[in-house]
C-alpha positions, 0 to 999 in steps of 0.5 A: 339083197335083191335078185340082181345078177350083177357083181358088187363092182358092177353094182357100184357103177349103177348109181351115177348121181343123186338128182337135186331139183325142186321136183326131186326135193318135193318127192323126198319130202312128200312121198319119201322118195329119192331120185338118182340118175342111173346107168342106161342099162340098169333094171329095177332089181339092179337099182334096188341092190345098188342102193341097198349096197351103197347105203348098207351102213345105214341099213336102208331097205328099198320098198319100190323102184320106178324107172324113167327114161329121159330122152335127150333134147335137140339143141342148137349150138351156133349154126349146127344142131346137136343132141344131148344124151339120153338118161335114165332116172330112178325114183326109189321109195324107201320103207318106213324108218329108212333114210338116205344120207347123201353126205356119205354117198360117193358116185 
């Protein structure tokens, strides 16, 4: 496991959901990356440790993690303006031979 200072219970709360879009599917096919929404307070080491813990049965090894902050859009709801919440995404590159099985993943 990596140098995360979080407990096991806290690590299970880092990964919120996998991102399933055309862009993330292309990243998986072309670059061998998986994309997850993660907690806004998560760091690279936290995400790496959480992925390796969540997929420990499959012996998944993470090569690198890139974090992306997504700012919430300002949207109009009738006559009033509202703002969507900010999110954080993590692009996770796996080592060769590792593969994620999303059927086993539970957020």
